[in-house]
N, C-alpha and C positions, 0 to 999 in steps of 0.2 A: 375585525376578528382576525383576518388573515395577517394583518401587520402585527398583531401580538403574538400570533404563533411563530411568525418568522423572527421576532425579537427573542422569544423563548428558545428557539433553537439556536440562534446566535449565541446566547449565553451558555447554552450546553456545549456548543463547540468551543468557546473560549475556556470553559472550566476544564476540558480535556487537555489544555495546555499547562495547567496548574495541578499537577498530580498531588502536591502537597497542600492544596487549598489556596484560596485568595480571599482577600478582604472585600468587603463590600464596594468601597470607594474605587479601589484599583480596578475591579471588575467593571464597574459602570464606567471608568475612563476608557478602558480597553474596548468596550462595547459601543462608546459613544452615546450612551444612554443616560437620562437623569438618574440620580441615585434614588429617587422615590420609584421611578418605573422599575428600575433594576431590583429594588428590594420587594416590590409587589410581585413580579414575575418569579423571583427566587422563592419567595413564600408559596406560591401555586406549585411550582415544580417540587419543592420540598415535600408538600402535602401529598404527592403522588409518588414520592420515593425516588424521583429522578436527580434530586440534589440533596446533600446533607450539610449540616453546619455543625461546627465544633462550638459549644456554648462558652468554652473558655477563651479560645483564640478568636473567636468571631469570624472565622474563615470558612468559606464555602468550598465544596468539592463535590464531584459526581456521586450519584448515590447508587445503591446496589440494583435498583430497577433497571438501569441501562446495562449493567453486567448480565441480569437475568435475560434481557431481550437479546443481548449479543449472543449468548449461549443458545438460545431458541434459534436464531438465524443460523448459527454455525451448525447447529444439529440439524436444521431443516435442509441445509445445503450439503450435508454430508462432509464437512471438512474436517471436524475434529477427530471422529472415529475412523475415517478412511484415509485421509491425507497425512496425519502424523506418522504412522508406521512407515509409509512409503518414504517420506522425507528423512526420517531417522535412518533407514537404511542407505539413502543416498548420502547422507553426511558421513555415515560410517565408511563409505567407499571413498568419497573425496577427501575427507578430514576437514572439510570446510563447511560452514553454515549453509542451510538450504532454506531459501525464502520462498513464500508463496503470496500471490497478489491477485486481485480481481479488478476489472475495469468499473469505475463508478463516475459517469459523466465525463469530465475532462482530467481526472485524477486516476491513480491506482490506489487501492487500499490494501495494505498487507493484512493478511488473515491468519498467517502461521508463520513461525520461524523456528528451526531447529539448529542447535549449535553443534559444531564440529569439535575436534581434538585440539586444535591450535589454542594457544595461550591467548594471542591477539586475534580477535575475530570481530567481523561486521555483524552488528545486531540490527534485527528488524523487530519493531514493536507493533504487535497486532492492534489493529484499529487506526493505526497512523496512516495519513495519506501521503503520497509522494507523486512527483511529476512523471508524466509520461514520455516526454521527448528526449530525455537524457539518461534513462535507466534501461537495463536490459529487459527486465520484465514489462515496462512500460512500452518499449518499442514493439515487443512481442504482441502485447494487448491491442495496439493499434493496428499492427500489420495483419493481425488474424482477427480483426473486428468484423462484424457484418459490413458488407460493401457500403452501404449508404453511411454508416458510422464512420467507416475507415476514410471514406473520401472527405467527409466533414471535418475530422480531426486533422487530417494532413493539410487541409486548406485553412483551417482556423485556429488550431491549437496554439497557445502562447508558446513563445520558444525563449525564454529568458536565459541569459548566460549564468550558470550556477557554479561552473568550474572550468578549468583551463581548456578542455576540449569540447565544451558543450557545443552541439550543432544549433545555430541560431538562424541560419539561412532557410527561407522557405523551399527553395528548390533542393538544397542540399538534404533537407529533412525528408523531403518527398522521395528522393533517391535512396537515402537511407532505408526507408520503410519499405520500399520496393525490393531492396536488396535482402532485407530481414525475411521478408515473405517468401523471396525466392530460395534462400539457403535454409530457412527454417529455425534459424537461432538468432540472437542478438548478442552483441558485445557492446559493454559501456566501459570504456577506457578513459578514467578520470573525466567523465562527462557530468556526473552529478556532484560528486565531491572529489576534491583533490586528494590523490593517494589511494583511490578505491577503484578496482576494476571488478567487473561482474560479466557472467554469461547467463543468458536466459533462453527458455523455450517455452512455446505455448502449450496448454493442455487443451486440445481441441475436441469438440464433439464431432459426430458423424457428418455434419453439415461443414465442417472445417472452420467454424467459428470458436474462438477461444472462450473457453470456460473460465480459465484462470491461466496463470503463467508461473513457472518455477525458474529460480535462479541460484548460482553459486557465486558468492562474493567473497573478496579477499584483499588485504593490503596490497597495493601495487609493489611494495618493495619486495614481496616474496612470490608474487604471481605475475607471470608474463601472460600476454594474450594468448601466445601459442600453447601454453599450459592450460589455460581456460578453455581453450577449443578442444582439448583433450577429454574434458569433462561432458562434452555435448553427447555422446552416446549413452552415457549413465543417465543425463537428464532426460533424454528423450525416452529411454526405457521407462523411467518413473512416470513421466507424462503419459505414455501410453497405458500404463496401469491405472493411473488416476482417471484418464478419460473413460475407462471402462465401468468405473464405478461411481463417479461424482454425479449427483442429481443434476438435471438440466435446469437452468433458470434459477 
């Protein structure tokens, strides 16, 4: 039973990578499951509203039930009603997009993104996962995680090279997290993707543990690290405002 649940969750995760839908055979190949197993699982998921299929194209996509659950989680955690106005004011001030993420295991999950005024902008898609070791928000989520979680992530987190400046050495990563914790903000200078820079701050509860993280991101061609650091006071003010109103847990 547990194995089938795991396979069903694997299919849902893969379907998230195909916003326009995917055929049965291609999905089965991506999952590494027999077509018959994939078809049976999709049938069960479709019956519960987690998957939908187009009768003409025979393509499968995520169903509205997942959207409903996501909205319920967002409402329960106070993100939608509380975070978006604060983030919008921040983007109005910086002119750049504001992103918000939370820690989930060894990843960060983007929960909200607000666009700025610039024509060329960095976009964050809510619900997408991202790495912790090479993003400004990810570094903040590690640096301000609960002590045991922080120690585990620093010691065990994968450090793949994703861009020109990704930190891949264990000692260097530990030093970076200590520095982020000391100064209270993180910079990602072309560490996640070439040509992108970002600055992030934690949104901490009374215990000093991060509830979430906020960041401002921009193309490197128009944004220096020094300019990003000028946004830190505004980011911190927004983080303090959110920390006072976001539900715990």
